[in-house]
N, C-alpha and C positions, 0 to 999 in steps of 0.2 A: 504493499500500500504506500503511496505516495501522496501527501498534501502540501499546501501552502496556503497564505493568507494574502488576501488583496482587497483593497479600496474600492468600493462600488462608488464610482464618481459621477454615474448619471444624476441629473438634477432631481431626479423625482425616485431613483433608487430602482430596486426590482419592482416592478410593476409588469401589467400585460404583455406588453410589446419586448422588454428586456428578458422578463423570465422565459416568455416563448422562444427567443433567439439563443437562450443560453440551454434551455431544454432540447431544443432541436439540434444544437452542435454537439451536447452532450451525449443524446441518441446514437450519433453517429460512431461511436466507440463500442468496442466490445466490453471495457471494463464498466464496474459499477461505480456511479458518480455519486458522491454526496456534498451536500452544502450545508454549512453549520453556522448559525447565528444564535448570539445570546441563550447558549445552552440547548438549543434547538437543533436536529440534524433531520434533514428530508432527502428524499430522492431527487437527485440533481437532473435526473430525465424527465420529470414531473413539473411542467409549468404552474399546475395549480398547486403543487405542493411547495414549491420555492415561493410563489406570493403569499403562503401562509405565514413565512417567517417576517414578514414588516419590515425587510431591509428598506432603510431611508437612504438617501444622499449622504455620502462620507463614511458610510458605516464599512467597519471591517469585517469579512466575511472569510470563512476557512473552505476550500473545495479540497475534497479527497477523492482521488481515484483507485481502484483495486482491480487488477485483471490483466490481461496479456499486453494490452497497449496502454497501461496506466501513465506512463512517464510521457507519451506523446498525447493524450488526453487532458492531462493537468496542465501541460505548456500551453496546447491552444486554447483552454477555458480560460485560464490566467490571462492570456494576451487579449483574448475577447472582451474580459472586462476591464482590462487596461485601456483597451481602444475605444472605451467608452460605448462596446456592443456594434462597432462597426466592422464588418468581415475583413 
């Protein structure tokens, strides 16, 4: 398992558009992806689950990946968040 933290800089945080983009990107990997915030961890491949975290702008989240392509998945998802959800 690999994990890292990243600051969500989108002005609204994880909302419908950003959660959808994240979940879609995460779904392209074989590894299990988790997103953690404020002591709660959810499936990173589920847009609705991500939205339940209530992540606001400038919040620090932890992303973890576990599986055959975990390093590639984690790097791609961290970059997606750092690039403000622009591919």
